[in-house]
N, C-alpha and C positions, 0 to 999 in steps of 0.2 A: 286401861275409861273401862267405864258401866256403862251398858248397851241406852240407858236412857239417854246419854248422851246426843245422840246418831238424832236424835230426835228434841222437834226446839218445841218445848212446854204446850205452842196455841198448835201444836200440827195432831193429826186425828191419831187415835191408837187404832195398832193395824187390824184387831178387830172390828166384823159390823153384826151386830147379831141382832134379828127380825125376829116378827113371830114369835118372843116367849112366852115358851106354854101350850105351845102348841099341841091337838089333839090329837095330832098324826103318830102312828108307829115310821114315819119317815121323819128325817134328821140330814139336813140340806149341807155342804159345806163346797164351798167355791174360791178355790187357794190362789185362782189366779185375775179375781176377779177385779182389783186397782189396775193402776200404772200412775202410781205419786212416785216419786221422791222424793227422801226426804230435803228440806232445802241446804244443808251441811254437805250434801249431798254434789252440788254443784251440777244440778242433771245426767251424773254419771258420763261428763264431757260430752253429751250426745246433743245434736240436734232437737229439738221440741218436735219437728214432727219424728224423728224417729221416735219416740214413745209414744203416740198413738196406731203403731202396729202393731201386727201381732208377739213379734220379736217381745216386747213389752208384756201384755199381757195377754189373755185369752177373749178377744174381743168379743161380747153380746153374752157371756155366761152369765154372768150376774146382771143381767135382764132378766136371763130364763126362768133360773135360779129365784131370785124374787117376784118372778109372775109362781113359777108352779109352787114355792110355797106357799102365796096366800090363796090360791086354789084348792092343794091340800090341808088345808092351816096346819107348814110343819114348817119348826122353825129350822130357818141359814143364819148359818154363819161364812161371810165372807171375809175376804184376806186384801188390805187397802191397798199395799205396794205393792213396785210394779217389783214382777218373779224376775229383773238384774236389777234388782241389788240382793235379793239371795231369794231363791224360789224356796216356797213352801210346801212345794215338794217331790222334794230330796231328801235325801237324808244328808244335817251338815258334816263337809267335811266332802261328801261327794264329788267327782270334779262336774257337775252340771251345778251346786248350789249354784255358786255366783259364777258367773260364764264371765270371758275374757271376748267368743266367739260367738255372738247369734245365727246362724245362719247366715250370711257374710257381711254380717257387719260385725267390727268391732266395735267392744265398751271401754275404751276410757278408762271411766275412772275405777275399772273393773281392773285394773293391769298395775301389777309390781305393789299388791296387799301383806300387808302383815298380819301373820297368826289372829294378833290385836282388834286387824280394824276388822278380818269375820268375824272373829263372836260380835265384835260388837253389835256385829248387824246382826246375829244371830238372838244376840241377848233380847236386841228392838223390837224383832220385827218378828221371827221366825218362831222363840220359844211365850211373846204375851200371846200372839195365835191361836197354837197350840195347846195352851192351857187353857182359854178359849173350849175351845172342842170336847176337852177333856177333863170338863165341866159339868158340860152340857150334858154330855157322856153319861158320868157320876150319879148326875141329878137323875138321872131316869133311869138307871140304875136302883134309885134308890129307894126309886116311886111305884116302882116295876110298869116300866112306861116301856115297853114293847121300841128296841132300835133298827130301823134299815136302811143302812145308810145308803148317801146318795155323793159320790162327789162330783159335782158339773165344772165338763171344762169343755172348750171347741178347741175346733184345731183347724190353718191354712189352710187352702184347697189344693194351693200348689206351694213345695217346698223342696229348694235347691233343684230347681226344677222338674221334679219330676207332680207329677198329675194323682190325683188322692181324690180316687173316683167314688171314697163310700157320700152316704151322707150323715152319716151318727154311726158311730161305734161301742161294741157292751169291751168293756175292758175290765179285766179279773186277772188272778194269779192263782194261786190253789183252790179257790173254793167258786163254783162258778155257777150256785143256786138263781140267785139274782140276774147274773149278764146273761144268762142265759135263756131264763126265763123271760126276760124283758126283749131281749132281740130274737129268738121266737114269734112273738107281739110285734116286733115293727114291722121284721121282716111280710107276716101276714098286710100287711099297710101299705096297698095299690103303688107299685114303683118308686119304695125306695131300699136302696143297695145301704147294704151291713154289715157293720165289719164282724169281726172274734177279734178280740186283740189287736183293730186297725185303726189306725194308723200306728200305735206304736201298743207293746206290751208290757203289761206290771212284771218289777221283781222287787230283790229284799233291795237291790243295789242302788234301781232307780225312782222309786217309790219311797213313798211317804207314810200316806192316810191309811190305804189299802192296806200294805201290812204290819201297821201299825195302829188302826182301832179297826178295821175288818176280818182283820186273822186273828187278829189276839184279840180279841174280846167276843172270836166267832159271831160277830154278827153279818145278818145276810147282807149283801153287798154289795157296788157296781160302780166302775170309773163312765160315767156318760161324757159324750166326746159327740161333738154336734157341730157342724162344719161352718165357719164364721159369716159364709157368703150366705148363708141361710137363715142364719139370727143377729144378724147386723146392723138392722133396722128395725123398730122396735113392733108393728105386723109380725115380722117372720119370729122374734121371740117371741111372740101374744102363740102363735100357732104350734110351738112345738113346744111350750110350754100346756098349750088345751091337751095336745098331746096324749106327753108322755103325763098327764093327769086322766087320759082317759083309761090308756093302762096298765099305769101303777097301780091302782086303790083292790083287784082281783089277785092282781099278784101278794101280796102285802098278805091277804087275807090265808093265798095257800101257804107264805112262809114259816107262820107266828101261831098258828093252829097247829 
């Protein structure tokens, strides 16, 4: 089956773009912004409450990304469907692309998938979302607009019973320019615990956006991970967007000149 059969005609496309034509050098992407599941997948066999948990999406990340994009006058591209359908920040075909177990929760709708099932999800959700990012990056290149890539994510305070003390993490792989600069600025803020490649580390095998867009295009970039209990309300998301808005523009001047 071709990818479009996964989504009904009245279901939204994977990508949502806001602030098109934003003048900021920052481009924001949010791979895990939404928790929608195509109707054809019958909720992946999960109770609806499971799709509100962190296993299904990055809680609060989209709200921060949208608020920050508005403050910066920056374009933001968000992905609407749950990472349990297909993870848009994992290389297709990798073990974490379509999981059968997330933390301790079985995902029945992901068990016993055929190669055709996997390709269908990739064609319907992963490929169109990333094509949207590529179009925006290519457009900026044509118009001579500098680009610094912000990949916006969030993480759960506890994972498999392990407490995570960081308030925010700066993630990167080969190029640490923006991650180290923003990390230093955040550490100067009173009371913040800032992770360096914590609670995750980026690699070619486990991540897609940073290797594909940040590194291959030689763009300054960082994956920002904010702890979910700090941004799971509008007020919390607004505070973090305001903090990042205060810190980011001076870093852009240093990295684009």
